C-alpha angles and dihedrals in degrees: 000000000000135000092262092064111093088217088063092076115090127137089258092052092045091052088051090051090052089056094042094051089072089064097034115030089177086082088075092055090049092050091048089051090052091047090055092045130105097250101094096196092049090046091055094047094045090050089050089055090048089052091056090047090051090062093056103026109027092158091063092051094046088066088062100048094111089056092047092051088048088054092054090054092058120097127229099029128155107272091224090057091050090051092048094049093049089049090050092051090049091049097049098031128242118264116235090250091067101033096098095051095043089048092053093045093049093046089054091048090049092054095044105097091187093067122090116270093246093061091048093045094051089045091055090051091048094051089049090054091049090050088059087062095039110029091178087075093061095092092056092049092045091054092052093045092048090052091049090050091060090068128060108267132189115257092256091062096038091057094046092047091050093047093047092049088053090055091047093049090059094053 
């Protein structure tokens, strides 16, 4: 079985990839290529592997930020892959060059009630992180979070909204 087979991805295999990437950084490029590909299952699993790599080797993933942002722009992606990519960007930090676009994408994800809670929750966390860099955005975020708070939300969103509002109140 090879890396391009969706069945390849198990936690054991992903942990092996994390170790192997030190010797062969080209693995990251291959995983990014799979994440951007048309096979939604493979895209989700490759992004999951990238997420694990981002914890141990953030420098390798930083080189691929433009591709990850490009992925978020695409329509009809696996929701698990979207969640993983947002989590990666949060983990490694978004360079100034991409902050505006990532902010807009995450604000749209936050407001989209049809998306899974995890995407919306990570998006709220991401916009909070960007507001730390650009405090002038806090009013826009606060408006959206206040509107979300007027409707019943699952605990995952309630906690993220509360935490983000705490960050915004200190700016």
